[in-house]
N, C-alpha and C positions, 0 to 999 in steps of 0.2 A: 554092787560093789560093797564089800564088807570093810568097815573101818577098824583099825586097831583099838582095842579096849583102853580106855583111860586117856587117849590122845585127842580125841575129838577131831572134827573136820579140819580145824585150822592147823593143827600140828601135822596131820596127814598131808594136807594139800600144800603146805609150805615148801617152796622150792620147785613145785611142779609148774608146768607150762600154764599160761593163763587159761587156755581152753580146757585143760584138765581140771583146774581149780574150779572154774565155772560149772562144768559138768558135775563134779563131785558135790559142790554146794547145792546145786539145783536138785540132784537126786536125793541128797540128804534132807533137804528142807521140804520137798514136795508133800510127803505124808503129814508133816506138821502143819503146813498151810491148809491142806485139805481138811484136817481135823478142826482147825480154827474157824472155818467158814460157818458150819452149823452153830458153833458156840457164839460167834459174833451175831448171827441172825437171832438167836434166842435172846441175847443181851439187848438187842435193839427193841424187842417187844416189851422189855421190862424197864426201860429208861425213857425219860422225856425226849421226844423227837427233836426238840429244839436245843438240846444240850450240846455242849462242845464234844462230849464223849460220843454222842450219837453221830455227830458230823464226822468225827475221826473214824468211827467204825464204818460208816458208809463209804468214806474215802478208801479205807483198807479193802473193802469189798468191791470197789470199782476197778475197772481195768487200769486206770491211771495209778492206783495204789499198789499194783502188782507189776513189778518190772518185767516179768515174763509175759505179760499181756499187752504191753505198750507196742504199738506198731513201729 
């Protein structure tokens, strides 16, 4: 699905049925999330494992941190 230039996902999905909005947001965000995973993993190797940031990154990488992965 191609989104109109300059409008972003929110303006395009506004007024659409909830299922359509969810599908559009999921499709739009999937490549962004996929690109973040290796970046997060690299950051984890460069910061203290006991830091709050490391805890937050590990949460984001866990299934609980990703709504699309929660049973």
